[in-house]
C-alpha positions as CSV (number, residue, x, y, z in Angstrom):
1,M,0.0,0.0,0.0
2,C,1.0,3.6,-0.6
3,V,-0.3,7.1,-0.1
4,A,-2.3,6.8,-3.3
5,D,-4.3,4.0,-1.7
6,V,-5.6,6.2,1.1
7,D,-9.3,7.0,0.5
8,E,-9.6,10.3,2.2
9,A,-13.4,10.6,2.0
10,W,-13.8,7.1,3.5
11,L,-11.2,7.7,6.2
12,L,-12.7,11.1,7.2
13,A,-16.1,9.4,7.6
14,A,-14.6,8.0,10.9
15,R,-14.2,9.9,14.1
16,H,-11.1,8.1,15.3
17,L,-8.0,6.4,13.8
18,H,-5.9,3.8,15.7
19,A,-2.5,3.4,14.3
20,T,0.4,1.0,15.2
21,G,4.0,0.7,14.4
22,V,3.6,-2.6,12.5
23,F,1.9,-1.2,9.4
24,A,4.5,1.6,9.2
25,A,7.3,-0.9,9.4
26,V,6.3,-3.1,6.5
27,S,7.8,-0.9,3.7
28,A,8.7,2.7,2.9
29,S,5.4,3.2,1.1
30,T,3.3,1.9,4.0
31,L,5.2,4.3,6.3
32,Q,4.2,7.2,4.1
33,A,0.6,5.9,4.0
34,A,0.6,5.7,7.8
35,I,1.9,9.3,8.1
36,K,-0.7,10.5,5.6
37,T,-3.6,8.9,7.4
38,M,-2.5,10.1,10.8
39,D,-1.9,13.7,9.6
40,L,-5.2,13.7,7.6
41,M,-7.3,12.6,10.6
42,R,-5.6,14.9,13.1
43,G,-5.7,17.8,10.7
44,A,-9.5,17.2,10.3
45,G,-9.9,17.4,14.1
46,R,-10.4,13.6,14.6
47,S,-8.7,11.8,17.4
48,V,-5.7,9.6,16.7
49,S,-4.2,6.9,19.0
50,F,-0.9,5.1,18.5
51,D,0.5,1.9,19.8
52,P,4.2,1.5,19.0
53,N,3.8,-2.3,18.8
54,L,7.6,-2.7,18.0
55,R,8.6,-5.4,15.5
56,P,12.5,-5.1,15.3
57,S,12.8,-7.7,12.6
58,L,10.9,-5.4,10.2
59,W,13.3,-2.5,10.6
60,A,16.7,-2.0,9.1
61,T,18.2,-0.8,12.4
62,P,17.1,-0.2,15.9
63,E,17.9,3.5,15.5
64,L,15.6,3.8,12.5
65,M,12.9,2.0,14.4
66,R,13.3,4.3,17.4
67,N,13.4,7.5,15.4
68,T,10.5,6.6,13.1
69,I,8.2,5.3,15.9
70,N,8.8,8.4,17.9
71,D,8.0,10.6,14.9
72,L,4.8,8.7,14.4
73,A,3.9,9.2,18.1
74,T,4.1,13.0,17.8
75,R,1.2,12.7,15.3
76,A,-1.1,11.1,17.8
77,D,-3.3,12.4,20.6
78,W,-3.1,9.2,22.6
79,V,0.1,7.2,22.9
80,L,0.0,3.6,24.4
81,P,3.5,2.2,24.8
82,G,4.5,-0.8,27.0
83,L,7.1,-0.2,29.7
84,E,9.9,-2.0,27.9
85,E,9.0,-0.4,24.5
86,G,9.0,3.0,26.2
87,R,12.4,2.4,27.8
88,F,13.8,1.6,24.4
89,L,12.1,4.4,22.6
90,T,12.8,7.2,25.1
91,G,15.8,6.2,27.0
92,K,13.8,6.8,30.2
93,Q,13.3,4.1,32.8
94,S,10.2,5.0,34.8
95,A,6.6,5.0,33.4
96,E,6.3,8.6,34.7
97,D,9.3,9.7,32.7
98,I,8.3,7.8,29.6
99,A,4.8,9.4,29.7
100,R,6.4,12.9,30.2
101,F,8.6,12.3,27.1
102,Y,5.6,11.9,24.9
103,R,3.5,14.5,26.7
104,E,6.3,17.0,26.0
105,R,6.1,16.1,22.3
106,G,2.3,16.9,22.1
107,A,0.4,13.8,23.2
108,K,-2.7,14.6,25.1
109,L,-2.8,11.3,26.9
110,V,0.0,8.7,27.4
111,V,-0.8,5.3,28.9
112,V,2.2,3.1,29.8
113,K,1.3,-0.5,30.0
114,L,2.8,-2.3,33.0
115,S,1.7,-5.9,32.3
116,S,0.2,-7.5,35.4
117,E,0.8,-4.3,37.4
118,G,-1.8,-2.4,35.4
119,A,-0.9,0.9,33.7
120,Y,0.3,4.4,34.4
121,F,-1.5,7.3,32.7
122,D,-0.6,11.0,32.2
123,H,-3.0,13.5,30.6
124,E,-4.1,17.1,30.8
125,G,-6.2,16.4,33.9
126,G,-3.4,14.7,35.9
127,S,-1.7,11.4,36.2
128,G,-2.1,8.1,38.1
129,H,-1.8,4.4,38.3
130,V,-4.6,1.9,37.6
131,P,-3.9,-1.6,39.0
132,G,-4.1,-4.7,37.0
133,F,-6.8,-7.3,37.3
134,P,-5.9,-10.7,38.9
135,V,-5.4,-13.6,36.5
136,S,-5.4,-17.1,37.7
137,E,-3.6,-18.5,34.7
138,V,-2.0,-16.9,31.7
139,V,-2.9,-19.0,28.6
140,D,-1.8,-16.8,25.7
141,T,-0.5,-13.3,25.7
142,V,-1.3,-12.7,22.0
143,G,-3.9,-10.0,21.7
144,A,-3.4,-8.6,25.3
145,G,-2.0,-5.3,24.0
146,D,-4.7,-4.9,21.4
147,G,-7.4,-5.7,23.9
148,F,-5.9,-3.1,26.2
149,A,-6.0,-0.5,23.4
150,V,-9.6,-1.5,22.5
151,G,-10.6,-0.9,26.1
152,V,-8.9,2.5,26.5
153,I,-10.0,3.8,23.1
154,S,-13.6,2.6,23.2
155,A,-14.1,4.1,26.7
156,L,-12.6,7.5,25.7
157,L,-14.8,7.6,22.6
158,E,-17.8,7.0,24.9
159,G,-16.8,9.9,27.1
160,H,-15.3,8.1,30.0
161,S,-12.5,9.7,32.0
162,A,-8.9,8.6,31.5
163,P,-8.8,6.5,34.7
164,Q,-12.0,4.8,33.7
165,A,-10.7,4.1,30.2
166,V,-7.4,2.7,31.5
167,R,-9.4,0.5,33.9
168,R,-11.4,-0.9,31.0
169,G,-8.2,-1.5,29.1
170,A,-6.6,-3.4,31.9
171,W,-9.7,-5.5,32.4
172,I,-9.9,-6.5,28.7
173,G,-6.1,-7.1,28.6
174,A,-6.5,-9.5,31.6
175,R,-9.3,-11.3,29.8
176,A,-7.2,-11.6,26.7
177,V,-4.4,-13.5,28.3
178,Q,-6.7,-16.1,29.7
179,V,-7.8,-17.5,26.3
180,L,-6.1,-18.7,23.1
181,G,-6.2,-16.3,20.2
182,D,-6.0,-12.6,19.7
183,S,-9.6,-11.6,19.8
184,E,-11.4,-14.4,21.7
185,G,-11.2,-12.5,25.0
186,L,-12.9,-9.4,23.8
187,P,-16.1,-8.8,25.8
188,T,-19.6,-8.2,24.5
189,R,-21.4,-5.0,25.3
190,A,-23.5,-6.9,27.9
191,E,-20.3,-8.2,29.6
192,L,-18.9,-4.7,29.7
193,E,-22.1,-3.4,31.3
194,Q,-22.2,-6.3,33.8
195,A,-18.6,-5.5,34.8
196,R,-19.6,-1.8,35.1
197,L,-16.9,-0.8,32.7
């Protein structure tokens, strides 16, 4: 895919774009398409979220991956790195410093995923930590990060506060690791309501 494949009218019919570092890493042309979609949506006043989702094998060098991913993050409103990703990308060690790094570069909300420990968030209204949800047995971690993102983004788009959104993300991420597959742990609307999330 390339910039010419971006259907602007179709894209702008949406109110939010979620981007990840994977699509951008596939080729030079997909990187340009990713930049185009993020800039187009943000320029039109739509919200944009970004999960670095690092795939080192897709990049020529670690430095290129770091620089490109950090550039993409500056094009997003909400940035969702994992702790280890954030350490690599920013050179900072703590979740607080990682969040500050992206906030200083324009992110309105940064959520640093802390695995079983939950997540740290920093946004215009303040910062805080949301604890993880207990899991009796981890079956498969595939899809946990995506489930977390689904929870945070969907809650924010529904008008929930940042702490409420991060709590929903942590809950869905915990569900995801308890089943095989990358989307089998996603809840129904009824399950969300039952959990009061």
